[in-house]
N, C-alpha and C positions, 0 to 999 in steps of 0.2 A: 503493499500500500505504499508505505513513505518513497520507495523508489519512483513508483508511478507519480507521485508528486513530484519527485525532481525530473522526470523525463517531461511531464507536461510544461514546469515551470521553463525549462532549458529550451522549449518550442519558443516560447514567449520571449526567452532572454537572447536567443539568437538573430530572431527578426531584429530586436530593438537595436542589438549592437550591429548587425550587419547594414541596418538601414543609417546608423550614427557614424560608423566609421568606414564603410566600403569605397565612398567617394572620395576620400583623400588617398592622394597619388604616390605616398610612402606608407610605410609600416607604422602606424601609430602605436602599436603594441610595443614596438621595440623601443620606443621613444619613452613609453611608458616605464619599461624595463630598466633603462639607462639612467632615467630620473628615479626610480625605485632604488637603484646601488647606488647612485651618488646621496640620495640620503641617507643608507645605511651606514657608508663609508663616515659622512658628516657626524653621524649619531656615534660611530665607535671610536672616531678621534676625540669626540667628546667624552667618551667614557673613561679614557687616560688624563684628563684633565680635572683638578680637584674642584674646582668651582662649579662645572658642569656633569658632573660626573653620574649624580641621580636622575636629573632630569633626562640627560642622553641616554642612560640606561632604560629608563621608565620609556622614552619615546621609541627606543630600537625595539623594546621588546611589546609595546603595543603596537606597533608596525606590523610586525612580523605575527603577530596573533589575527589581526584583522585581513593582513594578505592571505593567510593559510585559511582562515575561514570561509572567506569569499572565494577562494579556490575551491573549497569544498562543497559551496553550494552552487558556484557556476558550472564545476566539471567534475569533480573529485567522487561526485555521488552516482554517475554516472558508470564507476565501474564494475557497478553492482547491478546493472542489468542483467535481466536474462540472456545468457550466451547463446548466440546465433546456433551453436551445435545441436543445441535442444531444439529448434524449431523444425532442424532439418527432417524429413522423414525418414532416412537412413541414418544411423549414428554407430557405423562400424570404425574401428581402430584401421586407420592407415597401413598397408602392407608393403612392403619392397618390390615387389614383381608390381603392385598394382602403379605404383609411385614411376617405376623402368619404362612401362606402358605409357605412361601420359608424358612421361619425360621425351619421348620417341616422338609422339605427336607431335605436342610443343616444338621440339625441332624443326619438324617440319612445316609446321604452321612459320615458325620465325623466318625461315629460308626464303617463303612465300612472301610474307608480308615486307621481308627487307627487300625486295627486289622495287619496291613501289615507293620507298621514300626518298629524298633528296640527300646528297652528299656533299662533303665539302671538297676542296682540292687533294686532299690526302685519302678521298675517299671512305671517309667516315660518316655517319650519318648526321645530319644536323636537322634542326626542326626549322621548316619553312615558315609556319605562322602560328606563334604562339597563341594569337588571342583566338583562332580556332580550334585549337585544341581546348581552350578554357571553355568557351562556348558549347563543345560538344559534351563537356565532363557534364555541366549544368544539365543540359539536355538529358543523358543520359541517368542523373539521378533521378527524374522523374519517373524511370522503366525499371525500378530494382524491385524484384519481387515482392509482392504484398506480404505473403507467408514470413519472409525475412525482414522486412523493414515496413513500417508504415510512418516512417520520418517524413517531414515534409521540406521537399526543396524549394529554397525562395528565389531561385532563379536570381540572384543579386551577387556578382562577380567580386569577391575579395581575396583575390591571391596577389600576393604582393611579395615581390624580392624582398630579402631580406637585409637589412643594414649592416647585420653581421656576417655577410657572404664570405669576407675574406678568412676569417676564424673559424667558420662554419667548416670550410673544406681542409682544415686541420684538425677537427673533430670526427669524421664522421658523420655526422646530422645531416642528411638530405633536405630536412626540412620539418618545420612543428608549426603547432596551431596554438594559437592565444587564446583562452577562452574569456579575458577580460576584454576583448573587444572584437572576438570571432573572427579575426583575420587568419588567412592559410601562409604562412612564411614558407619560400623557398630558397634554396641556393642557387642563383641564376650563373654560378661559376661551375655547376657539375656538367659532365659530359650530356650531349642531349637524350643519349638512351636512358637517362635516368630520371630525366624532368618532367615528361607527359605522365608518368604512371605515379611520380612524387606528388605531383599536383591532384590526380585521382585518389591519392590516399588521403593528402588532408583536407580535401574535400568532404571526405567520408567523416574526418574528424566533425567538420563543421555540420554535417547534417547530425549527428549526435554519437555517433561510433567511439567509445572511449577507447577501447582495447587495440592494442597495435596491430594484434594478426588480424582481429575483425575489421578494422579499416581496410587493411589488405586485402580480407574477402572483398569487402564493399569497392574497393576501388578495382579488384580485378572485375566483380561483376559490371561496372560502370565501362570499362574501356577494352573486354575482351571481344566484345561484338561491335565495336566501334564502326564506324564508316571514314571516321578519320583514321588513315594508315599509321599517323605517325604517334598516335594514343592508342591504336590497337597493336603495333610493333612493337613498343615499349612496355605494354602490358605482357604481351606474349614472352617477351624477353625476360623480364621479371618473374614471371611463371616457371619458367623453365630452369634459369638460376636459381630460385628457391627449391625445386624438385631437384634438382641436381646436389644442393648444400644438405639436403634431407639424406641422399641417398649417399653421398660420400664416404660418411664413417662406415656405412655397413659392405660396399662395394667401390672401391676408388677405381678400379680397371674400369668398370661401366664407365661412370663421369669421365674419365680420360678418352675413351672411346666415343663418347658424344662429344666433348669439345674438340677433339681431331676430325669430327663430321660437321662440323660449322661451316656454312657456306665461308667463301673467301671475303663476304662483306661483312658477315657476323666476326669474323676473326680479327678485321681490322676496328671494328669496333670496341669489341673483347680488351684488344691489345691498347686501345685508348683509354679505356676505362680503369686498365691495370695500371697503366703509365700513372693517369690522374692520383691515384689514390697511392702509389709507391710515391710520389712526388711531395704528397701531404703528410705521410706517415710519421708519426713522433711522438712525446710525451703528453699531446694533449687529446690525442686520438685516443690514447691508453685511457687518460681519465677519465673523458667524458665516457668511453665505454664502459668503464668501472661504475660511474656515479648513473648511467642511463640505467644500467643493469638493476642497481639498487632500486631507483627510482618505480620501475616497473614492477618489479617483485614488491614494494610497499602498495602498491597497488592493483592486488589480485592477478598478477601477470605474471608470466615465468621467466623473463629477460628479454632482452633484444636478439640474443642469438639463439632463440629457440625458434624453428621453423614449422615444429610438428603440429601445432595448431593449424595454423593457416594451410599446411597440407591436409589435415582433418577435414576442414572444412571443406577444401579444394576436391578431394577426392569423394566426399559424401553428397558434396550439391551434383558432381558430374554423374553421380551414379544414378 
């Protein structure tokens, strides 16, 4: 009963927030985060000064409590929604053989769709019209299966390139949703193969899917049958990589054979992705990976490196 109340209040809140902040050409939520960080730093410095120690400590404590309470009301309680897996007719454990068969299917899908997208002078996939991708995502939000989601799509474009894109490239974070403004931020420096599905994923958070792997699944439903080939390819490619990540611990030779069977165009995309990741690896990547895992686990999730729930949803849905 209580969770239903928070789901209903989120529907009102997301409409209000997107109407208030979507028209702003930059990420207003990022400005709020920077302002909050400056305020906390100011209070921390005040805690070391004798004259302002007590007032600064009280101000900091009050701010953190209000921030956390607001976050829980706006977003945190949605982690307790009924899991999507319980809404599917079939609820079987994913098997390795089924995952392998699906991986081979998606390899062929990727090969076909990859032929239809644009490339740069190095033969790497590039997005020709990002606004068309965003419009397609909003359109496909309205066509999610009713037994999986009755969440309302507002058809308001609130996708924003993050102001922290340079830092994000070194953290492994592709995008994030700001529950205080209803904006979906993404790292505009990412390889093009990442961006369309990242937008579909973050748009799923905007709809009200809080769990990361359920946002992946909703993003999959949004992109997999899209008429926009850039969104379709990015979604198929994400699905294939997720299946291979699920399989690799059990059968690395199978994964190697699939990678070897990538088309020449797909191999160029993969090589570009690997170079981007290697170029930006470092202690920040390790630190944010660790802290993100802690965050997910404290919000009823298994951690950022767990692919099994998405694969579970995928296999049961396709069955």
